[in-house]
C-alpha positions, -999 to +999 in steps of 0.1 A: +093-190+347+124-190+340+122-215+314+095-193+299+118-164+298+145-183+282+119-201+253+108-165+247+139-147+244+149-183+222+121-175+201+127-140+197+163-144+184+151-166+160+127-144+146+161-112+143+178-140+127+152-147+103+148-110+094+113-118+092+094-091+093+051-084+083+041-050+065+029-023+085+002+010+077+001+037+091-030+063+083-029+107+093-057+126+085-053+162+087-086+186+082-074+220+070-102+248+070-124+252+037-131+213+030-095+205+024-081+172+042-049+160+038-044+115+042-008+104+049-005+066+046+029+051+053+042+016+041+069-008+050+068-037+032+094-061+058+101-093+045+078-111+028+075-150+029+060-159-006+051-195+006+023-181+031+016-157+002-019-162-009-028-182+018-001-203+009-021-219-018+002-204-047+033-227-058+042-196-077+040-158-073+035-136-103+054-106-107+033-089-084+026-089-046-005-067-040-008-055-007-035-037+005-042-009+036-062-001+058-097+019+053-103+056+061-133+077+065-140+106+046-166+123+062-166+155+044-178+167+006-150+169-013-151+177-053-111+167-059-090+137-052-056+142-060-030+117-043+009+109-046+034+087-038+073+091-025+097+070-011+110+076+023+136+052+020+141+037-012+139-007-017+176-015-026+176-052-018+145-062-036+144-072-072+117-047-071+116-019-099+082-007-100+055-002-083+012+008-093-015+018-068-052+028-075-077+044-044-107+026-037-138+036-023-174+021-003-199+030+022-188+028+059-212-001+063-211-037+075-238-044+045-218-027+016-188-046+007-180-038-025-147-016-032-154+003-060-120+019-077-120+056-083-081+066-091-056+044-108-015+047-112-008+021-135+028+012-126+062+030-126+097+030-119+105+030-084+133+047-088+122+081-101+093+084-077+102+108-065+125+128-093+096+125-112+066+123-088+038+137-118+044+099-126+029+085-097+001+111-096-039+094-092-071+118-096-106+113-090-131+145-096-172+146-088-193+172-100-221+161-070-218+155-041-192+128-031-204+119-005-224+090-025-195+077-040-191+062+000-171+076+028-148+048+030-114+042+011-082+024+007-053+015-013-043-012-028-010-016-039+015-034-063+054-041-056+061-056-095+093-080-096+124-070-122+132-106-129+138-103-172+116-127-190+099-143-161+062-133-144+072-160-107+091-138-080+108-170-070+102-213-079+086-238-056+119-250-050+136-216-038+131-200-005+101-174-003+112-150+019+118-119-006+132-089+016+121-055+017+141-023+027+116+006+014+092+030+033+067+042+012+045+071+018+010+088+000-003+119-001-040+123-012-059+156-011-095+160-011-108+189-011-139+209-015-140+235-042-176+252-041-186+268-070-156+267-083 
């Protein structure tokens, strides 16, 4: 028993010393009156080991690291979706300089595997997310019943490297651990405007 505890403690110390942490997603839904729903999504990239990225199959990683949020459901009809990104904690340790993201939808069914892109945000300066939030807007509009575009949604986020003149985060012979200390937050508002 003591030996097993000692081994587990040693492993925990190695992990903490390496600074390696996986990315985490948090999602929270708030339903308001009059068909108004807010989905808040928080993303912490943590430390990314690019040697394990794309199942470890790539010797080089291009200028974007792409992450996908857990799916969430929107069971009510809506006519307008508006989204905005902010940073809760600004990244100060990595070579990231911009982000891009898109919202996808599908039906919450084991028989539907196709994700359709319904709104996109081209890459924008990470430093200006909070000072110029309009640069991070995404919007979607549906004239008819929005349930027709699916009731299951997810975000795809691209963290883009700032290395000038290079399309790679690292070379094959360079350590693949990229630290991130940012925490990003999205507010997605699904609103049903009725006959307005």
